[in-house]
C-alpha positions, 0 to 999 in steps of 0.5 A: 092113252092112245099115244101110249098105244101108238108107241106100243104098236110101233114096238110090236104091232102083233100084241093086243095091248088094250086087253093084256094085263100080263105084258111083263109077267108073260115077257111080252115086254122084255127088259130091252123093250121096256128101256126103249118104251121108257125113253119113248114115253119120256119124250112123248109126254115130256116127263122123267120116269125114275128107275123106281117106277120101272116095275111090273105093275106099271108096265103089265098093262096099258092102263098101268102105263097110263096111270104112271104117266099121269103120276109123273105129269102131276108130280112135275117129273 
């Protein structure tokens, strides 16, 4: 999870990603940031994130992102 936190802090260090659960809903993460984030996560974890996974529930919180990454790793994507 720390690797995701590092990526998020590179994108915007002024956000408390550990406690936020509304990153998309509050527009803290906008569409361009999410596209960059998807690319960074794919590179960092050697996974592919399908478009159907790019939904608010997977990006509203650090925990949601971690669970998505784990699912992608387990599924071999």
